[in-house]
N, CA, C and O atoms as a DFTB+ gen file, in Angstrom:
304 C
 N C O
     1  1     -49.677      68.556      86.085
     2  2     -50.136      68.679      84.714
     3  2     -51.208      69.776      84.663
     4  3     -52.010      69.908      85.587
     5  1     -51.214      70.538      83.612
     6  2     -52.169      71.641      83.474
     7  2     -53.016      71.439      82.224
     8  3     -52.595      70.805      81.257
     9  1     -54.206      71.989      82.274
    10  2     -55.091      72.020      81.106
    11  2     -54.670      73.214      80.261
    12  3     -54.521      74.324      80.771
    13  1     -54.480      72.980      78.966
    14  2     -54.062      74.047      78.066
    15  2     -55.199      75.004      77.744
    16  3     -56.338      74.795      78.162
    17  1     -54.879      76.055      76.997
    18  2     -55.852      77.088      76.637
    19  2     -57.098      76.519      75.974
    20  3     -58.208      76.993      76.216
    21  1     -56.913      75.498      75.136
    22  2     -58.035      74.932      74.392
    23  2     -58.627      73.707      75.085
    24  3     -59.370      72.948      74.462
    25  1     -58.308      73.506      76.368
    26  2     -58.877      72.395      77.125
    27  2     -58.152      71.074      76.912
    28  3     -58.689      70.020      77.253
    29  1     -56.965      71.107      76.366
    30  2     -56.225      69.885      76.079
    31  2     -55.286      69.519      77.217
    32  3     -54.741      70.385      77.901
    33  1     -55.110      68.205      77.406
    34  2     -54.121      67.692      78.346
    35  2     -53.330      66.596      77.634
    36  3     -53.805      66.019      76.656
    37  1     -52.146      66.317      78.114
    38  2     -51.338      65.241      77.564
    39  2     -51.412      64.054      78.504
    40  3     -51.123      64.173      79.695
    41  1     -51.799      62.917      77.967
    42  2     -51.842      61.692      78.754
    43  2     -50.417      61.134      78.771
    44  3     -49.812      60.957      77.714
    45  1     -49.882      60.857      79.952
    46  2     -48.511      60.355      80.018
    47  2     -48.305      59.089      79.174
    48  3     -49.196      58.245      79.071
    49  1     -47.126      58.976      78.582
    50  2     -46.807      57.875      77.673
    51  2     -47.036      56.511      78.313
    52  3     -47.559      55.605      77.663
    53  1     -46.654      56.352      79.570
    54  2     -46.815      55.069      80.249
    55  2     -48.283      54.651      80.292
    56  3     -48.606      53.479      80.099
    57  1     -49.163      55.607      80.546
    58  2     -50.606      55.315      80.609
    59  2     -51.137      55.019      79.212
    60  3     -51.917      54.083      79.036
    61  1     -50.722      55.807      78.209
    62  2     -51.159      55.542      76.828
    63  2     -50.766      54.139      76.392
    64  3     -51.567      53.427      75.787
    65  1     -49.538      53.740      76.698
    66  2     -49.073      52.402      76.309
    67  2     -49.820      51.304      77.061
    68  3     -50.199      50.293      76.471
    69  1     -50.032      51.500      78.351
    70  2     -50.721      50.484      79.166
    71  2     -52.142      50.226      78.678
    72  3     -52.617      49.091      78.701
    73  1     -52.819      51.287      78.235
    74  2     -54.222      51.149      77.842
    75  2     -54.436      51.170      76.327
    76  3     -55.577      51.194      75.864
    77  1     -53.363      51.160      75.565
    78  2     -53.488      51.101      74.106
    79  2     -54.117      52.344      73.502
    80  3     -54.910      52.254      72.565
    81  1     -53.766      53.494      74.034
    82  2     -54.307      54.756      73.518
    83  2     -53.325      55.342      72.514
    84  3     -52.315      55.938      72.887
    85  1     -53.637      55.164      71.239
    86  2     -52.795      55.704      70.187
    87  2     -53.505      56.823      69.462
    88  3     -54.612      57.211      69.834
    89  1     -52.869      57.346      68.423
    90  2     -53.521      58.384      67.622
    91  2     -54.867      57.875      67.089
    92  3     -54.985      56.713      66.698
    93  1     -55.841      58.720      67.077
    94  2     -57.189      58.428      66.571
    95  2     -58.003      57.502      67.470
    96  3     -59.116      57.125      67.101
    97  1     -57.480      57.122      68.645
    98  2     -58.255      56.307      69.581
    99  2     -59.376      57.158      70.150
   100  3     -59.137      58.263      70.637
   101  1     -60.600      56.648      70.091
   102  2     -61.731      57.390      70.639
   103  2     -61.836      57.128      72.136
   104  3     -61.666      56.000      72.598
   105  1     -62.116      58.185      72.880
   106  2     -62.260      58.081      74.331
   107  2     -63.569      58.728      74.756
   108  3     -64.173      59.500      74.011
   109  1     -63.995      58.394      75.976
   110  2     -65.215      58.970      76.552
   111  2     -64.867      59.593      77.895
   112  3     -63.990      59.102      78.607
   113  1     -65.548      60.662      78.234
   114  2     -65.407      61.266      79.549
   115  2     -66.694      61.023      80.317
   116  3     -67.789      61.171      79.774
   117  1     -66.556      60.643      81.599
   118  2     -67.712      60.447      82.460
   119  2     -67.447      61.128      83.791
   120  3     -66.298      61.236      84.221
   121  1     -68.499      61.584      84.438
   122  2     -68.376      62.125      85.787
   123  2     -68.928      61.068      86.724
   124  3     -70.103      60.706      86.652
   125  1     -68.061      60.574      87.611
   126  2     -68.450      59.523      88.547
   127  2     -68.043      59.972      89.948
   128  3     -66.861      60.157      90.235
   129  1     -69.023      60.142      90.800
   130  2     -68.746      60.531      92.181
   131  2     -67.921      61.793      92.314
   132  3     -67.049      61.878      93.179
   133  1     -68.184      62.762      91.475
   134  2     -67.470      64.024      91.545
   135  2     -66.092      64.012      90.900
   136  3     -65.360      64.999      90.977
   137  1     -65.731      62.891      90.260
   138  2     -64.446      62.797      89.560
   139  2     -64.680      62.667      88.063
   140  3     -65.712      62.154      87.630
   141  1     -63.723      63.129      87.279
   142  2     -63.777      62.973      85.831
   143  2     -63.013      61.703      85.483
   144  3     -61.858      61.533      85.872
   145  1     -63.673      60.814      84.743
   146  2     -63.060      59.545      84.360
   147  2     -62.938      59.490      82.843
   148  3     -63.907      59.739      82.125
   149  1     -61.748      59.164      82.362
   150  2     -61.492      59.004      80.930
   151  2     -61.475      57.518      80.644
   152  3     -60.750      56.764      81.294
   153  1     -62.282      57.087      79.659
   154  2     -62.344      55.676      79.286
   155  2     -62.133      55.533      77.793
   156  3     -62.558      56.381      77.007
   157  1     -61.477      54.459      77.413
   158  2     -61.342      54.127      76.004
   159  2     -62.727      53.742      75.506
   160  3     -63.390      52.896      76.107
   161  1     -63.166      54.353      74.418
   162  2     -64.503      54.083      73.889
   163  2     -64.540      52.687      73.274
   164  3     -63.562      52.256      72.663
   165  1     -65.663      51.971      73.429
   166  2     -65.752      50.650      72.796
   167  2     -65.718      50.789      71.282
   168  3     -66.199      51.773      70.720
   169  1     -65.142      49.788      70.635
   170  2     -65.072      49.809      69.176
   171  2     -66.463      49.642      68.597
   172  3     -67.278      48.870      69.104
   173  1     -66.717      50.371      67.539
   174  2     -67.996      50.268      66.846
   175  2     -67.850      49.253      65.724
   176  3     -66.919      49.326      64.921
   177  1     -68.773      48.315      65.678
   178  2     -68.733      47.299      64.637
   179  2     -69.433      47.803      63.384
   180  3     -70.556      48.304      63.446
   181  1     -68.769      47.668      62.260
   182  2     -69.365      48.039      60.989
   183  2     -69.977      46.779      60.386
   184  3     -69.316      46.053      59.643
   185  1     -71.240      46.525      60.709
   186  2     -71.903      45.307      60.259
   187  2     -72.441      45.421      58.837
   188  3     -72.859      44.419      58.257
   189  1     -72.436      46.607      58.275
   190  2     -72.991      46.782      56.933
   191  2     -72.226      45.965      55.891
   192  3     -72.806      45.543      54.891
   193  1     -70.931      45.740      56.116
   194  2     -70.154      44.963      55.152
   195  2     -70.563      43.489      55.132
   196  3     -70.227      42.766      54.194
   197  1     -71.283      43.041      56.159
   198  2     -71.716      41.643      56.235
   199  2     -73.117      41.444      55.699
   200  3     -73.566      40.309      55.544
   201  1     -73.817      42.537      55.413
   202  2     -75.200      42.447      54.964
   203  2     -75.308      41.606      53.688
   204  3     -74.583      41.832      52.719
   205  1     -76.212      40.648      53.706
   206  2     -76.475      39.825      52.541
   207  2     -75.538      38.646      52.349
   208  3     -75.677      37.916      51.368
   209  1     -74.605      38.439      53.234
   210  2     -73.623      37.369      53.067
   211  2     -74.184      35.977      53.339
   212  3     -73.650      34.994      52.825
   213  1     -75.246      35.869      54.134
   214  2     -75.747      34.553      54.533
   215  2     -76.993      34.119      53.764
   216  3     -77.472      33.001      53.953
   217  1     -77.513      34.966      52.917
   218  2     -78.764      34.671      52.215
   219  2     -78.744      33.354      51.464
   220  3     -79.688      32.571      51.571
   221  1     -77.682      33.091      50.703
   222  2     -77.596      31.851      49.927
   223  2     -77.568      30.627      50.831
   224  3     -78.216      29.619      50.550
   225  1     -76.817      30.725      51.912
   226  2     -76.713      29.593      52.840
   227  2     -78.060      29.292      53.473
   228  3     -78.461      28.131      53.556
   229  1     -78.763      30.323      53.918
   230  2     -80.072      30.097      54.525
   231  2     -81.066      29.566      53.497
   232  3     -81.918      28.744      53.834
   233  1     -80.970      30.017      52.261
   234  2     -81.854      29.514      51.199
   235  2     -81.619      28.023      50.981
   236  3     -82.574      27.266      50.806
   237  1     -80.348      27.592      50.989
   238  2     -80.034      26.164      50.835
   239  2     -80.583      25.337      51.999
   240  3     -80.888      24.155      51.843
   241  1     -80.703      25.966      53.155
   242  2     -81.256      25.269      54.323
   243  2     -82.782      25.287      54.320
   244  3     -83.415      24.696      55.194
   245  1     -83.366      25.963      53.341
   246  2     -84.819      25.987      53.213
   247  2     -85.506      27.165      53.872
   248  3     -86.717      27.135      54.094
   249  1     -84.752      28.192      54.184
   250  2     -85.340      29.375      54.814
   251  2     -85.423      30.508      53.807
   252  3     -84.487      30.748      53.044
   253  1     -86.559      31.207      53.813
   254  2     -86.757      32.323      52.899
   255  2     -85.993      33.564      53.361
   256  3     -85.678      34.440      52.555
   257  1     -85.695      33.636      54.667
   258  2     -84.972      34.789      55.192
   259  2     -84.265      34.399      56.486
   260  3     -84.562      33.369      57.090
   261  1     -83.344      35.228      56.887
   262  2     -82.643      35.018      58.152
   263  2     -83.637      35.121      59.306
   264  3     -83.517      34.403      60.299
   265  1     -84.618      36.015      59.175
   266  2     -85.629      36.170      60.227
   267  2     -86.397      34.871      60.457
   268  3     -86.687      34.517      61.599
   269  1     -86.728      34.162      59.384
   270  2     -87.439      32.884      59.511
   271  2     -86.563      31.874      60.256
   272  3     -87.059      31.120      61.094
   273  1     -85.268      31.859      59.952
   274  2     -84.338      30.963      60.629
   275  2     -84.287      31.275      62.121
   276  3     -84.350      30.371      62.954
   277  1     -84.172      32.558      62.453
   278  2     -84.100      32.963      63.861
   279  2     -85.380      32.570      64.593
   280  3     -85.326      32.068      65.715
   281  1     -86.518      32.795      63.966
   282  2     -87.788      32.390      64.588
   283  2     -87.806      30.885      64.836
   284  3     -88.262      30.433      65.886
   285  1     -87.316      30.117      63.881
   286  2     -87.276      28.655      64.019
   287  2     -86.349      28.242      65.176
   288  3     -86.699      27.384      65.986
   289  1     -85.192      28.851      65.235
   290  2     -84.229      28.536      66.304
   291  2     -84.813      28.888      67.660
   292  3     -84.604      28.162      68.632
   293  1     -85.534      29.981      67.738
   294  2     -86.118      30.414      69.007
   295  2     -87.416      29.675      69.339
   296  3     -87.986      29.872      70.412
   297  1     -87.885      28.820      68.413
   298  2     -89.067      28.032      68.682
   299  2     -90.371      28.791      68.546
   300  3     -91.344      28.491      69.238
   301  1     -90.397      29.756      67.672
   302  2     -91.622      30.554      67.492
   303  2     -92.485      29.957      66.417
   304  3     -93.557      30.485      66.121
């Protein structure tokens, strides 16, 4: 296999299927012990869509904020 003019390589189909590498899959390159290692990047969680979802529940439990609940659970 050769590196193309623009630095591109083709990952063999068998490897793509085994590791779930499809279009738009993010990957990372690392240098480990003088070798180049390609890893599937961990998925990023979009937590912003969950913001504010628990406020009512915590209020019913008597907490003014989620932070107060966490402090209580941790014994602070």
